[in-house]
N, C-alpha and C positions, 0 to 999 in steps of 0.2 A: 393576219399572220399566216404562215405556211405550217401546217400541222400534219404529222403522220400519226395514224391510229391503227393499231394492230386489230385485225378482225374487220369489224364494220358491217357484219351480216346478221348477227344474232344478239338479242337483248341488250346487254350493257354496251357492247362495242358498237352495235348498230345505232342505238340511241345517241351515244357519244358522237358518232360521225355525223348524224344528221343535226344534232344540237350545234356543233361547232361549224358546220358547213354553211350555216345561215349568214355568218359574217366573216368567214375565213376561207382560205384556200386549203381544202382538206384532201389528203391522200390516205387511202386505206390499203393496208397490206394483208392480202389473203390469197388462198389458192384458187379462187374463182369457181368454187363448187356450189355456191349459193347466190341468190339474187343480191345485187349490190345496193347499198344505200343510195339515196337520191343526192344529186349535186356534189358528188365526190369524184376523185380521180383514182381509179383502182390501179394498184401495182400488183399484178398477178405473179406471186412467187411464194415459195416455202421459206419461212424464216430460218430454217436450218440449212438452206442451200441457196443463199442470196447472191453469191458471187459479187459482181460489181454493180448490180442493178440499182442500188440505193446511193452509190458513191457520188453520183452527179448532183444529188439533191442537197440543199441546205434547209433545215427545218428550224423554225422557232421553237417547236415543242414536239416531242415524241410521247404519245400517250399509249403506254403498253397495257392494254385492257386484258389481253389474252395470254400473258406470260404466267406460266405455272411453276417452272422450276429453273434451276441454274443454267441448264443447257438452253432453254428458251431465251433467257436474257443475254447470255454470253454470245449466242450466235447472232442475235439482233444487233448487239453492240458492235460486234466484229464487222457486220455488213453495213453499218451506217456510215454516211459521210459526216459533214459538219452539222451539229445541232446545238441548241442553246440549253434546253431544259428537257429532262427525262422524268416522266411521272409513271410510277409503277403501282398498279392496283394489287395490293397484297390482300390480307385477310385477318379477321380477328382470330383465326385458327392458329396463329403463331404464338398465342398465349397459352401456357399450360392451364388445364382446367382446374388444377390445384391452387392457383393464385387467388388471392382475395379480390373480389369484385367490388367496384368497377376497376377494370384493367386500365392502367396508365401507360403512356408511351415509354416511360423510362423503366418499366418492369422488364426483367430478364425474360426473353422469349425462349421457347423450348417445345418439346413434344407435348401435344394435346391428344390424349388417348381417344377422345371422341372423334376427332378429325383424322388422326393417323398420318399417313403419308402426304395427304394434301397439305396439312399444316407444315410438315417438315420440309416439303419442297418449296413452299413459299419462303420459309426461313432461309434456305440456301440461295434462293433467287435474290432476296433482300441483301444478304451478306455480299454476294458477288457484286451487286450494283454499288453498294456503299464503298467497296474497295476499289472498284474499277471505273466509276462514273463520277465526274467532277461535280455535276449539277443535277442531282437526283432527288426527287421527292417520293416518299413512300406513303401510300394511303391504306389504312386498315379499316374496312367497313364491316358492319354486322350483316344481317340479311338485307340484300337489295330487293326493292320491289318497285312497281310502277309501270308506266307505259312501256310496252314491248316485252314485258316479262313473259318469256316462253316456258318458264319453269312451273311445275304444277304445285303452286303454293296458294296465292290468293285465287288463282283460277280454279283450283279444286273447290274452295269454299263457295265461289260464285256458282259453280255448277250445282253444288248441294243445295244452295238457296233457290236457284232456278227450278230445280226439281222438287222443291218442297220437302227435302229430306231432313230428318233430324241430324244434328251435328254431334259426332262422336268425339268426346273430349278425353284425353289421357288423364287418369287419376282424378284430382279434384279441380283441374282447370286453372290452378293458380300459378303455374309456371309462366314466367315473364319472357317476352321476346323483344328484341330491339331491332328496329328497321331503319332503312335509309332510302329515300326516294332517289331514283337514278338521275333525275334532273338536278337535284341538290348536289349530287356527286360531281356532275358536269360543271355546275356553278362554282363548286369549290376548286376544281382543277383550273378553271379560268382565273380564279383569284390567286392561286399559286403562281401561275405563269406571269401574271401582271405584277404582283407585289414582291415576289421572290423573297419570302420570309427566311430568316435564319434557321428556324426550326425545320427539320428535314423529315420527320416522321409524324404523321397525324392519324389519330383515331378519328373516324367520322361516324355520324349516326344521329338519329333523333335523340335529344337529351333525355326524354322520358320513354320508358318501356311500357309494354302493355301485356296483360295476362291473356292466356289462350281464350278464355271465355269472352272477354271484352273484344278481342281481335275478331273472333268469329262473328260476334254480334255486329260489329262495324262492317264486316264484309257482307253479311246478310242485309243490313240496312242499306248498303250501296245498291243492292239488287231490288230493294223495296220489300224485304221480308224480315221476319223475326224468327230467330232459331229456336228450336226445341232441342234441348241438350240430352245426350246420353253419356254417362260417365263410365269409362272403361277401366277396369282394374289393371294395376301395374304389371301383372305377370304376362300380359299380352303385348307383343312388340309393337310399340306405338307407330313405328315407321311403316307398318302394314296398313294403317288406316289414317295416319296423320302425317303432314308433310315436313315435320321438323323433328330433330332428335330430342331425346329426353335430356336436355342440357340447358341450364339457365345460366346466363352471364350478362354482364353489362360493360360496355366501353365508357371510359371517361372521355368526353369530347369537349372539354373546356378549351383546349388549345384551338380546336376547330371554330368554336363559337366566338373566340376573340377576333377571328378573321371574317366569319360569316355568322352573325348573331341570329338570323332568322332562318328557319327551315320550314319546309312544307308540312302542313298538318296532315296527319295520317288519313283522315277522312277524305281530304282533297286528292291525295295521291292514289288512294284506292278507287276513287270515282274515275280518275283518268285511266287507271289500269283497266277498269271494267269496260269503259268505252272502247278502249283498244281491243280488249278480249272479244267483245261482241262481234267484231268484224274480222277477227283474225284467229278464230277458234282453231283452225287447222294447224297453226304454227306452234301450239302448245304441246310440250312433250309430256303426254299423260302417263301416269303410273296407275297400277291397278288397285288404287285405294278404294274406290267405290265397289269394285268386284269383291274385294276382301270383306268390306262391310256387309254386302248382301249375302255372301256365302258363309262367313265365319262369325259375324257379330250379330246380325239380325236374326239368324237362324237359331 
């Protein structure tokens, strides 16, 4: 197939580009400010000022990994030539936090006060696409993780484990998190392109969630360590020392499982993430979580 992928240089878009380039003709659309993925054809342009640069191409699929708002998707659609399938990576942030969990695709979307404008902008992008694109699929993932993850999430826990640090846990550590491996997301996009199901919006993610204590334990085990926990009272902002918001939810992923019954086990995905991290440490976008722990919690 001939596939266009937005981005192609960082985490989700980079992994997607390299995943599909193994068996397809992959083009990546970006501004050329970062190293390109391997075995792809870069199209150097700003999606907001495309002119006719894409009009000469015909794509079997457009995978919009980097679209965040209505303007992003509108300008890309306007600049495209012929294509068959458009897949947009949205977010679980489109579901209001007041809804009963697990969130289902048919739930009414709206403002989520935890995610704010990020969720609202994804909603506007979704609506524009459903109104203006004939063959669009919308994917709503929870927290993505895995190989090439440059966000300071599992990488933060890996570093704590490597340095034999105790792990600081918000409240009682029983808050659950839902994850989805980036390779599974790519596999699912491939299934959508191939099978063209009637369902247009899909929640994706591991069918089982994991609480903070067990997630940290699994990350430490990946490094070959066992965590010693420190529990932090709720009046301290957990984003100062922990990589996720104080927000528990779950996506109903039954429709995804009908098409893709098996997903990668979290332990396997974390192991792959750690192997990548060990040789790509400089690519991780660190936050000052450890500094806060040393200066404000340990003291």
